[in-house]
N, C-alpha and C positions, 0 to 999 in steps of 0.2 A: 624658661628664661634663665640665663646663666649669670648675668651680672648687669652692672650699669657702667656707662662710660661718660665721664665729664668732658664735654667739648672744650676746645682751647680757651674759650671765653669765660668759663665758669669753674675753673680748677679750684680757686680759693673758696668759692661758694659751696661747692660739693664737700670740701674739707670741713667747712663750718657745719654743714648738715650731718656729716658723719660724726662729728663731735656731739651733736645733739642726739643722734641715734644711739650713742654709747652711754648716754646718761641713764640714771636709774629708771626714769620715767619711760624710756623707749627701748632699752637694751633687750628686753625679752622679745619684743615684737621684731626688732632688727635681727636678732639671732635666729628666731623662728623662720624668717624669710631666707636665711642662708644665702645672701646675695653678695657676690664679690664686686669690689670696685676694681675695674679693669682700666688699662691704659691703652693709648694708641700703639705703643711699642709692644705690649703683650699681644695685642690683636693683629699686629703686623700692618697697621694702617698708617700711612703717612699723615703727619699733622697738616700738610698742605693739600690733603685730599679734597676734592670737590664735595659739595653737599650730597650730590647723587651717589658718589662713591662711598662716602661715609654712611649714608642711610642704608645702602645695599649691604655693606659689610656688617653693620649692626644687625640687620635682619638675618643675614647668613649665620652669624655667630649667636643669635638669640640674645642680643644685648640691647638694653634700653639706653638711648642717648638722652643726656640731660644737656640742654643748651640754653642760650639766651638770645642770640642775634642772627640765627640762620634766617635769611630773608627770602623774598620772592623776586629777586632780580635776575631773571634769565631762566632758560630751560633746565639748567642743572641746579637751580636754587632748591633749598629744602622744601619750601612750600610747593613749588612746581613738581618736585619729585614725589611728594606725598600725594598730590592730586592725581598724578599720572599713574603711579605704580602701587599705591596702597591697596592691599587686599584684606579681607576680613580676618585672616590669621596673623597679620603683621602686628608687631609690637608698636605701641605709640611712642612718639617723641615727647619728652617732657620739656617744656620751655618755661624758664623762670621769668615770671612777668616783671619783676623788679629786682634784678640781680644785685644792684648796689645796696638796696635796702637789706638784703640777706646778710651783708657784711656789717651793718651798723645798727640794726633794730632787733633786739632779742625777742620781742613779742612777735614780730613779723616772721623771723626765722623759725620760731616754734610753730607758727601756723603753716609755713611752707613744709616743714618736716612732717607735721601731722597729715597734711594733705597728700604728700608724696607716699608716706607709708600706707595710707588708705588705698591709694591707687595700686601700689605694689601688692597689697593683700588681695585685691580683686583683679589681678592682671589678666586672667583668662576672660573675664567679662568685658574688659575694655580693649581687647585686641581689635584692630581695625579702625580705631577712632582717629588715627592719623597723628594729630598733635593735641596735647592737653597743656593748658597753661596752669602754672602753679603760682600763687594760690588761686 
């Protein structure tokens, strides 16, 4: 795994999580993981890419997608894509269960950060799970 990508709908939430990861409580774990925060531009992905295109590019680049609202509306939706194309070696997509709360509830964002770091530490074990909701 080379990095993480914040989907269009969770840019601010991932910035909040990064701030938590850089606190004294979590910085050693975060640095140990040596994960880069990547952008659509760095990866050469259009921000208007379909869910299918985005998922494929994330898999091709070994990048974890963090999202909130990729839906199951049509054959190129994220949920349909995962159901049809997910294989045991694919990286999961992390979906923030309550993205608004990440921005306004310090206890909740700490829980989200802890859960995400736990998943990242065991990434090889959770490959192929498709989508994981956080927390």
